[in-house]
DRENVO-69400 format. One record per residue (C-alpha): residue in three letters; x, z negated, y negated; residue number from 1. Coordinates in pm, 1 decimal, decimal comma, padded with zeros to 6 digits. Each point is the difference from the previous one (the first is absolute). Layout:
# residues N
ALA:X:Z:Y:NUM
...
//
This chain:
# residues 487
MET:04242,1:-14648,6:-01812,5:1
LYS:00278,5:00127,6:00228,9:2
LEU:00367,3:00077,7:-00050,1:3
LEU:00068,8:00376,2:-00027,2:4
LYS:00273,1:-00025,9:00266,2:5
ASP:-00250,3:-00143,2:00243,7:6
ILE:-00265,7:00264,3:-00081,3:7
LEU:00262,6:00270,0:00064,2:8
TYR:00082,9:-00123,2:00347,6:9
GLY:00001,7:00285,6:00247,2:10
CYS:-00003,2:00278,2:-00262,9:11
ARG:00260,2:00276,4:00018,7:12
ILE:00191,1:-00073,7:-00318,9:13
VAL:00242,5:00260,6:-00133,3:14
GLU:00120,8:-00176,0:-00315,0:15
VAL:-00078,2:-00299,8:-00219,8:16
LYS:00058,4:-00042,6:-00374,2:17
GLY:-00076,4:-00350,4:-00118,3:18
ASN:-00103,3:-00333,0:00151,8:19
THR:-00234,3:-00019,4:00301,8:20
ASN:-00010,4:-00376,8:-00012,2:21
ILE:-00294,3:00009,5:-00241,0:22
ALA:-00361,8:-00115,5:00038,8:23
ILE:-00270,9:00270,1:00022,7:24
GLU:-00356,1:-00073,4:-00087,3:25
GLN:-00149,8:00320,4:00152,9:26
ILE:00083,4:00345,8:00135,3:27
ASN:-00153,4:00312,4:-00140,1:28
PHE:00033,4:00372,8:00046,0:29
ASP:-00257,9:00086,0:-00270,8:30
SER:00177,4:-00040,1:-00341,2:31
ARG:-00341,6:-00059,1:-00165,2:32
LYS:-00036,6:-00324,7:00197,7:33
VAL:00346,5:-00140,4:-00069,8:34
GLY:00027,8:-00330,1:-00175,6:35
LYS:00255,8:-00270,4:-00079,0:36
LEU:00257,0:-00077,0:00268,6:37
HIS:-00125,7:00283,8:00220,6:38
CYS:00208,5:00231,2:00221,0:39
PHE:-00088,7:00363,4:-00047,9:40
VAL:00046,6:00238,7:00293,8:41
ALA:00034,8:00362,0:-00107,3:42
ILE:-00155,4:00233,3:00252,4:43
ALA:-00007,8:00378,5:-00013,8:44
GLY:-00364,6:00045,6:00076,4:45
THR:-00217,7:00306,3:00065,7:46
VAL:-00135,2:00000,5:-00357,3:47
SER:00272,3:-00159,6:-00208,4:48
ASP:00354,0:-00134,0:00029,9:49
GLY:00036,7:-00373,2:-00059,9:50
HIS:00357,5:00054,1:-00119,6:51
HIS:-00145,5:00142,3:-00322,8:52
TYR:-00159,2:-00335,3:-00072,4:53
ILE:00291,3:-00233,9:00047,2:54
GLU:00049,9:-00049,3:-00373,0:55
SER:-00373,1:-00066,6:-00048,9:56
ALA:00000,7:-00255,6:00282,4:57
ILE:00299,7:-00182,4:-00161,9:58
GLU:-00177,2:-00008,0:-00335,7:59
LYS:-00296,5:-00168,6:00167,4:60
GLY:00217,3:-00280,1:00145,6:61
ALA:00161,1:00131,8:00323,0:62
ILE:00332,3:-00180,7:00061,4:63
ALA:00098,0:00206,3:00306,2:64
VAL:-00032,9:00364,8:00098,7:65
VAL:00022,0:00144,0:00348,3:66
CYS:00057,9:00376,2:00001,0:67
GLU:00159,4:00291,3:00178,9:68
GLU:00197,0:00114,6:-00303,3:69
PHE:00125,3:-00215,4:-00289,0:70
PRO:-00119,3:00102,1:-00343,6:71
ASP:00257,8:00149,0:-00242,5:72
GLN:-00020,2:-00309,1:-00223,0:73
LEU:00001,2:-00345,6:00157,9:74
ALA:-00172,9:-00274,0:-00199,8:75
GLU:00188,8:-00321,3:-00057,8:76
GLY:-00105,6:-00302,2:00209,7:77
ILE:-00196,2:00212,1:00250,7:78
THR:00096,6:00013,9:00373,3:79
TYR:-00003,6:00346,3:00145,9:80
VAL:-00006,9:00054,3:00377,5:81
LYS:00051,8:00349,9:00141,9:82
VAL:-00152,6:00053,1:00348,2:83
GLN:-00015,9:00295,0:00238,4:84
ASP:-00380,5:00017,9:-00005,9:85
SER:-00208,3:-00182,8:-00261,8:86
SER:-00329,5:00028,1:00189,3:87
ARG:00147,4:-00147,9:00316,0:88
ALA:00171,7:-00273,0:-00202,5:89
LEU:-00330,5:-00081,4:-00163,6:90
GLY:-00161,0:-00065,7:00342,7:91
ASN:00280,7:-00233,6:00103,2:92
MET:00008,4:-00173,8:-00336,4:93
ALA:-00375,7:-00060,3:00002,5:94
SER:00020,4:-00141,7:00346,6:95
ASN:00281,6:-00233,9:-00100,4:96
PHE:-00184,0:-00102,5:-00321,7:97
PHE:-00304,1:-00109,0:00200,7:98
ASP:00216,8:-00174,4:00265,2:99
ASN:-00033,1:00276,7:00268,4:100
PRO:-00363,1:-00056,2:00104,4:101
SER:00007,8:00257,5:00277,2:102
GLU:00239,4:-00220,2:00199,4:103
ASP:-00276,4:-00253,6:00045,0:104
LEU:-00277,1:00251,0:00075,2:105
ARG:-00062,9:00233,8:00291,9:106
ILE:-00054,7:00332,7:-00179,1:107
VAL:-00131,3:00312,6:00169,7:108
GLY:00016,9:00326,6:-00202,7:109
VAL:-00241,2:00286,7:00079,4:110
THR:00092,9:00357,0:-00104,0:111
GLY:-00135,2:00350,9:00062,3:112
THR:-00227,4:00250,4:-00170,5:113
ASN:-00336,4:-00129,0:00120,1:114
GLY:-00108,8:-00338,3:00135,8:115
LYS:00235,5:-00230,0:-00192,3:116
THR:-00275,1:-00185,8:-00179,9:117
THR:-00219,4:-00033,4:00305,7:118
ILE:00275,6:-00129,5:00225,2:119
ALA:00139,9:-00246,4:-00252,7:120
SER:-00347,7:-00125,2:-00091,7:121
LEU:-00110,0:-00032,3:00364,3:122
LEU:00314,1:-00190,4:00093,0:123
TYR:-00066,4:-00234,6:-00298,6:124
GLU:-00357,2:-00064,5:00123,1:125
LEU:00112,3:-00028,1:00362,1:126
PHE:00259,9:-00268,8:-00070,3:127
LEU:-00242,6:-00193,2:-00217,8:128
GLN:-00234,5:-00003,7:00297,3:129
LEU:00289,7:-00122,9:00214,9:130
GLY:00028,4:-00295,7:-00231,1:131
TYR:00306,1:00082,2:-00207,8:132
LYS:00054,6:-00001,6:-00375,2:133
VAL:00063,0:00360,8:-00091,1:134
GLY:00098,3:00230,8:-00284,5:135
LEU:-00094,3:00361,5:-00067,2:136
VAL:00165,3:00266,6:-00221,1:137
SER:-00215,5:00312,3:-00009,9:138
THR:-00135,0:00288,4:-00204,2:139
VAL:-00341,7:-00159,1:-00017,1:140
GLU:00104,7:-00356,3:-00089,0:141
ASN:00260,8:-00269,1:00049,0:142
LYS:-00111,9:-00321,7:00167,8:143
ILE:00142,8:-00346,0:00044,7:144
ASN:-00210,4:-00145,6:00273,1:145
ARG:-00346,2:00073,0:-00144,3:146
VAL:00110,7:00013,1:-00367,1:147
VAL:-00009,9:00353,7:-00133,4:148
LYS:00278,2:00127,6:-00230,8:149
PRO:-00050,9:00331,0:-00181,1:150
SER:00189,3:00304,0:00146,3:151
THR:00131,7:00283,4:-00218,1:152
HIS:00235,6:00174,9:00242,1:153
THR:00016,6:00042,4:00378,4:154
THR:00323,5:-00199,8:-00016,3:155
PRO:00065,6:-00201,6:-00325,3:156
ASP:00329,3:00027,1:-00190,0:157
ALA:00289,4:-00213,2:00136,0:158
ILE:-00047,4:-00291,6:-00244,0:159
SER:-00373,8:-00024,3:00036,4:160
LEU:00031,7:00032,6:00379,1:161
GLN:00257,3:-00282,0:00030,3:162
GLN:-00211,7:-00221,3:-00229,1:163
LEU:-00307,5:00072,4:00216,3:164
LEU:00190,4:-00084,7:00315,2:165
SER:00123,9:-00318,4:-00160,8:166
GLU:-00361,0:-00100,6:-00076,4:167
MET:-00095,1:00082,2:00357,3:168
ARG:00277,2:-00232,6:00124,4:169
GLU:-00118,7:-00270,9:-00239,4:170
ALA:-00354,3:00035,0:00137,5:171
GLY:00124,6:-00058,6:00352,1:172
CYS:-00033,0:00353,0:00131,3:173
ARG:00174,6:00065,8:00323,8:174
PHE:-00068,1:00372,0:00038,2:175
VAL:-00012,4:00278,2:-00258,9:176
PHE:-00123,9:00354,7:00068,7:177
MET:00110,9:00258,6:-00252,0:178
GLU:-00062,3:00363,4:-00065,7:179
VAL:00335,5:00171,2:-00059,5:180
SER:-00037,4:00330,9:-00186,2:181
SER:00252,9:00279,2:00007,8:182
HIS:00048,7:-00042,6:-00376,4:183
ALA:00079,3:-00367,2:00049,1:184
VAL:00269,6:00079,4:00259,0:185
ASP:00149,8:00276,6:-00214,3:186
GLN:00001,3:-00217,8:-00310,8:187
ASN:00138,0:-00307,2:00188,5:188
ARG:-00299,1:-00217,9:-00084,6:189
VAL:00030,9:-00165,8:00347,0:190
ALA:00373,6:-00062,6:-00039,0:191
GLY:00080,8:-00361,1:00054,7:192
ILE:-00285,9:-00063,5:00243,0:193
THR:00066,1:-00112,7:00354,9:194
PHE:-00257,0:00166,4:00219,6:195
THR:-00110,9:-00140,1:00337,4:196
GLY:-00142,7:00335,0:00101,6:197
GLY:-00116,2:00345,4:-00101,3:198
ILE:-00284,4:00230,7:00103,7:199
PHE:-00018,1:00379,1:-00030,2:200
THR:-00345,4:00155,3:-00007,1:201
ASN:00039,4:00379,4:-00036,4:202
ILE:00132,9:00252,7:-00247,5:203
SER:-00155,0:00308,3:-00152,4:204
HIS:00037,0:00188,5:-00329,4:205
ASP:-00037,9:-00238,0:-00298,9:206
HIS:00190,2:-00102,8:-00309,5:207
LEU:00195,4:00327,4:-00011,3:208
ASP:-00034,6:-00015,8:-00378,1:209
TYR:00249,6:-00288,2:00023,4:210
HIS:00207,1:00073,4:00311,2:211
LYS:00006,8:00381,4:-00052,7:212
THR:00044,1:00078,8:00368,5:213
PHE:-00156,3:-00122,7:00319,9:214
SER:00343,4:-00083,5:00141,9:215
ASN:00068,3:-00228,4:-00296,3:216
TYR:-00336,7:-00167,0:00054,9:217
ILE:00089,3:-00064,3:00367,5:218
ALA:00340,7:-00129,8:-00100,7:219
ALA:-00152,8:-00252,0:-00239,1:220
LYS:-00229,8:-00135,4:00274,4:221
LYS:00284,6:-00003,5:00253,2:222
ALA:00224,6:-00191,4:-00242,8:223
PHE:-00233,8:-00300,8:00032,0:224
PHE:00064,0:-00022,7:00375,0:225
ASP:00375,3:00060,4:-00045,4:226
MET:00018,9:-00318,7:-00214,2:227
LEU:-00169,5:-00225,3:00260,2:228
PRO:00232,3:-00268,6:00144,8:229
ALA:00085,1:-00022,5:00374,7:230
ASP:-00231,5:-00299,5:00052,0:231
ALA:-00305,6:00187,2:-00139,2:232
PHE:-00246,9:00224,5:00180,6:233
ALA:-00082,4:00361,4:-00082,3:234
ILE:-00336,6:00137,4:00120,8:235
SER:-00068,8:00372,5:-00014,2:236
ASN:-00282,5:00239,5:00077,0:237
LEU:00126,1:00206,2:00298,2:238
ASP:-00272,1:00257,5:-00038,2:239
ASP:00128,9:00098,6:-00343,4:240
ALA:00248,5:00285,2:00002,9:241
ASN:00246,7:-00215,9:-00197,9:242
GLY:-00076,6:-00324,4:00184,0:243
THR:00332,8:-00015,8:00182,0:244
VAL:00200,2:00141,6:-00299,2:245
MET:-00101,5:-00300,4:-00207,5:246
LEU:00170,1:-00241,8:00241,2:247
GLN:00309,3:00211,5:00083,0:248
ASN:00247,8:-00214,3:-00192,1:249
THR:-00169,7:-00337,4:-00027,9:250
LYS:00179,3:-00307,4:00127,7:251
ALA:-00340,3:-00166,4:00067,4:252
ARG:-00156,1:-00010,9:00346,9:253
LYS:-00211,3:00307,2:00051,6:254
ARG:-00364,7:-00002,3:00104,9:255
TYR:-00247,0:00288,3:00014,2:256
TYR:-00378,3:00025,1:00002,8:257
ALA:-00209,9:00304,9:00079,8:258
VAL:-00329,5:00139,4:00124,1:259
LYS:00129,2:00317,3:00166,3:260
ARG:00332,9:-00105,8:00159,0:261
PRO:00130,8:-00282,0:00223,2:262
CYS:00158,8:-00266,5:-00214,3:263
ASP:00043,0:-00369,9:-00064,1:264
TYR:-00348,1:-00039,9:-00151,7:265
LYS:-00238,3:00259,7:00143,8:266
VAL:-00355,9:00037,1:-00134,1:267
LYS:-00277,1:00195,8:00168,7:268
VAL:-00323,1:00088,2:-00178,7:269
ILE:-00287,0:-00064,6:00233,6:270
GLU:-00288,5:00044,1:-00242,8:271
ASN:00002,6:00106,7:-00364,2:272
LEU:-00331,8:-00066,3:-00184,8:273
LEU:-00112,2:-00065,7:-00357,6:274
THR:-00054,0:-00360,1:00119,0:275
GLY:00362,5:-00042,7:00096,4:276
LEU:00268,9:00073,7:00260,9:277
GLN:00023,2:-00098,8:00361,1:278
LEU:00371,1:-00005,3:00084,6:279
GLU:00243,0:-00081,6:00281,0:280
ILE:00327,6:-00145,7:-00123,0:281
ASN:00266,4:-00045,2:00264,6:282
HIS:-00274,8:-00007,2:00268,2:283
GLN:-00212,9:-00261,5:-00191,5:284
GLU:-00338,8:00115,2:-00135,5:285
ILE:-00116,0:-00090,0:-00351,9:286
HIS:-00284,1:00096,4:-00231,2:287
CYS:00064,7:00006,5:-00372,8:288
ARG:-00202,3:00072,7:-00307,6:289
LEU:00240,2:00259,5:-00141,0:290
ILE:-00116,4:00361,0:00020,6:291
GLY:00194,3:00313,0:00094,1:292
LYS:00275,7:00101,5:00237,7:293
PHE:00255,9:-00032,4:-00283,1:294
ASN:-00077,4:-00368,9:-00007,2:295
ALA:00104,7:-00027,1:00367,2:296
TYR:00355,2:00059,6:-00129,2:297
ASN:-00046,0:-00268,8:-00269,4:298
ILE:-00121,8:-00248,6:00260,8:299
ALA:00293,1:00085,2:00232,6:300
ALA:00238,7:-00062,5:-00285,0:301
ILE:-00142,2:-00340,6:-00091,9:302
TYR:-00015,3:-00105,9:00366,8:303
ALA:00360,5:00101,1:00046,8:304
ALA:00114,3:-00182,0:-00316,3:305
ALA:-00190,4:-00320,5:00096,7:306
LEU:00158,7:-00008,0:00346,3:307
GLU:00347,4:00073,6:-00143,5:308
LEU:-00060,3:-00298,0:-00229,9:309
GLY:-00053,6:-00220,5:00304,8:310
GLN:-00378,1:-00026,9:00006,9:311
ASP:-00213,5:-00034,5:00312,9:312
SER:-00152,3:00326,9:00123,0:313
LEU:-00346,1:-00131,2:00080,5:314
GLN:-00030,4:-00187,5:-00329,4:315
VAL:00108,2:00311,8:-00188,7:316
LEU:-00251,1:00226,5:00178,6:317
THR:-00278,9:-00252,1:-00068,9:318
ALA:00091,2:-00013,9:-00367,7:319
ILE:00024,8:00386,6:-00023,9:320
SER:-00360,2:00028,7:00136,7:321
LEU:-00121,5:-00187,6:-00305,8:322
LEU:00181,8:00204,7:-00262,4:323
GLY:-00207,6:00208,3:-00240,8:324
PRO:00093,0:00309,6:-00206,1:325
VAL:00235,0:-00017,3:-00300,9:326
ALA:-00158,3:00066,3:-00344,9:327
GLY:-00000,3:00373,4:-00066,5:328
ARG:00116,4:00090,4:00348,4:329
PHE:-00286,1:00156,6:00195,7:330
GLN:-00233,8:-00231,9:-00196,4:331
TYR:-00340,5:00044,2:00162,6:332
ILE:-00331,0:-00012,0:-00193,0:333
LYS:-00320,5:00067,7:00195,7:334
THR:-00292,2:00070,3:-00236,6:335
PRO:-00371,1:-00086,9:00058,9:336
GLY:-00071,5:00377,1:-00003,4:337
GLY:00222,2:00049,9:00301,7:338
ILE:00290,1:00163,2:-00191,6:339
THR:00349,7:-00128,7:00087,5:340
VAL:00254,8:-00014,1:-00285,1:341
ILE:00371,2:-00040,8:00090,2:342
ILE:00248,4:-00093,9:-00279,7:343
ASP:00361,5:00071,6:00091,6:344
TYR:00335,7:00004,4:-00176,4:345
ALA:00098,4:00323,0:00185,3:346
HIS:00213,5:00185,8:-00252,8:347
THR:00224,1:00205,3:00226,4:348
PRO:-00098,0:00297,1:00222,1:349
ASP:00091,7:-00198,8:00310,3:350
ALA:-00206,0:-00302,8:-00098,4:351
LEU:-00296,9:00207,5:-00100,6:352
GLU:00020,4:00191,8:00328,9:353
ASN:-00000,2:-00330,4:00197,1:354
VAL:-00313,0:-00130,9:-00180,4:355
LEU:-00190,6:00322,8:00034,6:356
LYS:00094,0:00045,9:00365,2:357
THR:-00125,6:-00354,6:00063,6:358
LEU:-00331,2:00081,8:-00164,1:359
ASN:-00027,6:00321,5:00199,0:360
ASP:00083,1:-00174,7:00328,3:361
THR:-00267,2:-00271,1:-00055,7:362
ARG:-00286,5:00208,8:-00122,8:363
THR:-00262,9:00158,8:00224,0:364
LYS:00051,6:00338,6:-00168,5:365
THR:-00347,4:00003,8:-00165,4:366
GLU:00121,6:-00189,3:-00305,2:367
LYS:00178,3:00158,9:-00288,4:368
ILE:00334,7:-00127,2:-00139,0:369
ILE:00018,3:00025,1:-00376,2:370
THR:00341,3:-00067,1:-00149,5:371
VAL:00090,1:-00091,3:-00354,8:372
ILE:00373,6:00052,0:-00065,5:373
GLY:00245,5:00048,7:-00285,3:374
CYS:00373,7:-00010,5:-00050,1:375
GLY:00212,7:-00211,3:-00231,7:376
GLY:00174,3:00147,2:-00306,0:377
ASP:00378,0:-00023,5:-00057,7:378
ARG:00050,4:-00022,9:00373,6:379
ASP:00098,0:00231,2:00286,7:380
LYS:-00176,2:00329,2:-00073,6:381
THR:00072,9:00149,8:00341,3:382
LYS:-00257,8:-00218,6:00177,4:383
ARG:-00290,1:00105,8:-00225,9:384
PRO:-00089,2:00325,1:00182,9:385
GLU:00063,5:-00173,8:00333,6:386
MET:-00244,7:-00275,7:-00088,2:387
ALA:-00267,7:00260,8:-00094,9:388
LYS:00068,1:00194,3:00324,5:389
VAL:-00044,2:-00309,9:00217,7:390
ALA:-00311,3:-00109,9:-00187,4:391
THR:-00174,9:00339,1:00029,9:392
GLU:00097,4:00052,8:00361,5:393
LEU:-00120,5:-00337,6:00123,9:394
SER:-00306,4:-00058,3:-00226,1:395
ASP:-00336,3:00172,5:-00028,2:396
ARG:-00003,3:-00029,0:-00375,5:397
VAL:00274,3:-00095,8:-00246,3:398
VAL:-00002,5:-00103,2:-00363,7:399
PHE:00334,4:00043,0:-00172,8:400
THR:00038,0:-00242,1:-00287,2:401
SER:00244,4:-00187,6:-00219,3:402
ASP:00214,2:-00279,7:00142,6:403
ASN:00255,8:-00157,8:-00237,1:404
PRO:00095,2:00304,3:-00212,4:405
ARG:00253,1:-00208,5:-00196,9:406
THR:00150,6:00234,4:-00253,5:407
GLU:-00100,0:00327,5:00177,0:408
ASN:-00298,8:00221,5:-00081,7:409
PRO:-00263,0:-00085,4:00267,3:410
THR:-00110,7:00364,9:00011,8:411
ALA:00355,8:00110,4:00088,4:412
ILE:00008,2:-00256,3:00283,9:413
LEU:-00330,4:00128,7:00130,5:414
ASN:00124,3:00358,7:-00016,5:415
ASP:00305,7:-00098,9:00204,1:416
MET:-00235,1:-00144,4:00262,1:417
LYS:-00232,8:00297,4:00012,8:418
ALA:00301,4:00221,9:00082,7:419
GLY:00013,3:-00162,6:00345,9:420
VAL:-00356,8:00082,0:00103,0:421
GLU:-00021,8:00277,6:00261,7:422
PRO:-00254,2:00278,3:-00062,7:423
GLN:-00234,9:-00102,6:00282,5:424
HIS:-00046,0:-00337,6:-00174,4:425
PHE:-00064,1:00126,9:-00354,6:426
MET:-00370,8:-00082,2:00026,1:427
LYS:00063,0:-00356,7:00105,1:428
TYR:00135,6:-00146,2:-00318,7:429
THR:-00099,3:-00061,6:-00359,2:430
VAL:00193,1:-00137,5:-00292,5:431
ILE:-00116,8:-00290,6:-00216,0:432
GLU:00284,1:-00133,6:-00209,5:433
ASP:-00180,6:-00326,3:-00097,4:434
ARG:00066,5:-00228,5:00294,2:435
ALA:-00309,9:-00214,6:-00043,2:436
GLU:-00219,0:00314,8:-00012,2:437
ALA:00176,8:00137,2:00301,9:438
ILE:-00073,2:-00312,3:00204,3:439
LYS:-00360,5:-00003,9:-00119,7:440
GLN:-00041,2:00369,2:00092,8:441
ALA:00141,8:-00056,9:00350,8:442
ILE:-00233,5:-00289,8:00074,4:443
GLN:-00301,1:00190,7:-00139,8:444
GLU:00080,1:00290,6:00229,1:445
ALA:00017,0:-00225,2:00303,2:446
ASN:-00292,0:-00034,9:00242,5:447
LYS:-00074,3:-00280,5:00247,6:448
GLU:00292,6:-00046,8:00243,9:449
ASP:00241,8:00210,3:-00212,8:450
VAL:00343,1:-00146,8:-00086,9:451
VAL:00145,4:00009,4:-00349,6:452
LEU:00378,6:-00052,0:-00018,1:453
VAL:00137,2:-00101,9:-00340,5:454
ALA:00372,1:00044,0:00037,5:455
GLY:00316,2:-00043,6:-00199,4:456
LYS:-00027,6:-00319,3:-00206,5:457
GLY:-00125,5:-00262,4:00242,9:458
HIS:00068,4:-00351,1:-00138,5:459
GLU:00092,6:00121,2:-00351,3:460
THR:-00224,1:-00133,9:-00281,4:461
TYR:00113,9:00244,0:-00272,4:462
GLN:00044,5:00369,8:-00077,8:463
GLU:00321,4:00081,0:-00183,9:464
ILE:-00042,0:00266,8:-00269,2:465
ASN:00278,8:00072,7:-00257,6:466
GLY:00167,1:-00334,5:00045,7:467
VAL:-00319,8:-00204,7:-00021,6:468
LYS:-00156,5:-00179,5:00304,2:469
HIS:-00374,2:00029,5:-00032,7:470
PRO:-00218,2:-00234,2:00214,8:471
PHE:-00115,1:00204,4:00299,2:472
ASP:-00079,0:-00124,5:00354,3:473
ASP:-00122,7:00243,0:00266,0:474
ALA:-00186,1:-00279,3:00182,5:475
GLU:-00180,9:-00113,0:-00319,1:476
VAL:-00094,5:00362,2:-00083,1:477
VAL:-00141,5:00043,7:00357,1:478
LYS:-00201,7:-00316,8:-00025,7:479
GLN:-00134,3:00093,9:-00349,9:480
THR:-00100,7:00346,0:00130,1:481
LEU:-00173,9:-00144,8:00303,9:482
ASN:-00187,7:-00248,1:-00219,6:483
LEU:-00118,9:00280,3:-00224,6:484
LEU:-00121,2:00201,6:00296,3:485
LYS:-00205,6:-00295,5:00114,5:486
LYS:-00204,9:00005,3:-00319,7:487
//
């Protein structure tokens, strides 16, 4: 238990009604989880406004309420604290409640449209190889050293995140590598965290269902770097059109990585094969098992971060050469029949283009590229025709299928995609709504040496339909199909 006055340290308080010298058992922003001696933080969320549930939280045992507006009727014996921003206050309160774990950890946040999971996961593996105890917060999974913790969001809510960081500190972790989504920045889920550094990967159209405009999306990403302290580092992709914009107002020391331009951490692609990349990083050659030119950027970013964290260059390069691909990110399956299947999370036009260009660059032109692709429901509709356009331009055959339709009609999503196909590519595609059947059809169409790309879901082990997550794993469906073809 902690005193409310101590939990509120650092919050921008407007007014207090009641006693803050009271013991709090737990903090909650979900009124359904409130219990005896809890403090309820009322947040105006994207779906509902927590201020509507203050009375319910008190009935369940809350003895303190933090809010932006006091309710019309104040309950007797309850402490009410008005703050400027409830979501920001929640981050600071959660940090205080768990004794500010980020102050004892070296935390590096990774943000951008594509590459967040890969960079955070590779840094986690790299620093384990270097002999450190390490934590990972990612879309795929959270890890405390080698112990896996389930992951439900790219960045957890503020309370869950601070609890996770507290557990990492208890386990002796020295470094933590964390994906930081634009949603998390906008919703102040990372408020109260002291970051040692930040990495920007790239930015392209995504999440416009939430941010509404591309400029809002850029601003959300940039806000992460604006919050970095002066003793932190900020690493950005100089080849991205917004690479310098991201660091314009940061107090942190600025560092840039690139493939195309002179910079602090310059990478040159010497050879790009399906067996891996031969690279030159700041005039030092290295071979790594990761595939594709886009991974040259990811390797540059992790190399830069490792050196900014004080690691030895030669040891870092040696460790990088041993790193393998991240689950669902250009996951490579070579079949006995000579077909290559690639499973990748690419779910934006830019990411899909990167993967398909890599496959086109590494093939000998006699093989076909067959792509299976869908788009998620209840998400940015503007990218659907773009995804279809990229897929049909850069593939020999395309199967449009269902992704996570969520509450939308899958047929309507597929119609949105088909609108992006240019006339000269009409004969290239077919539509099979059932994702398992689509994958099966693509593999059956493939001949020896052909490449089948199954894109969009990557590491996910479910398909979300009308609020229900049904078990579905692209990799498992691929393996089952290949086993059936053997018989």
